[in-house]
C-alpha angles and dihedrals in degrees: 000000000000098000128241127288088255088066093051112107091217097047094104097059110351130229117284127190123199099201124224093256094054125100117189117200105199143024122320123211117189147161128206117018125342121189114192117199093152132052128286117194098193141041124309111214131177118220111262115263099018128113093237130172127202120191121193104203125213095272094035125107134188119195098193142040123310119212115183138125092239126030133174118190125192096145137046129310120181100188144042121306124213114190112177093189118010139001126188121188108195127205096276097040117130117183121183101189143044119307118215112190145158095204125010137192117190123185124208108274098033115127130211118184099187141040127312109223119188116214108215119241111261091011128118115303121240108276114246117245114256112249110227120233106225095178091087091054091048091052091054095053 
C-alpha cells in the first residue's frame, strides 16, 4: 500500500532539518537530504558516493565550506561551495566565497562574491573537505 523502505527516496540517508533556532558549532557530515534553516559554523560535507542534497533556506546560514553533489542556496554561505552535479542559487542567495560547479542555475537577485569555477564533465570530482578530529585535542587538554 505505502511501499517498502527500499522504495523511499530518502531511505539511503534520510531527511534532516536544522531548525531556525539551532546553531551548530562544528562540521556536519550527512547523507540524503539536509535542510538548513539555522546556522552552521563549520563545513557541511556529504558522505562520499551518495547522491546527497543540501538546501540552505532563506533564513539559513553556513559559515564554512559546502561539499555536496546537489546544493540549493536561498540563504547565506560564507565559504566556498563545491557542487559535483547541480547548484541552484535562488533569489535570496548570498555566497561570499568561490563557487565550484558542474551545472548551475542562478536566479535574478542571487549574489556571488567570489569566482565561478566550472568543473568539467567527466573530470575529477571536487575533493571533499577533510573533517577534523578534535578528540586528540580534547585528550591533551
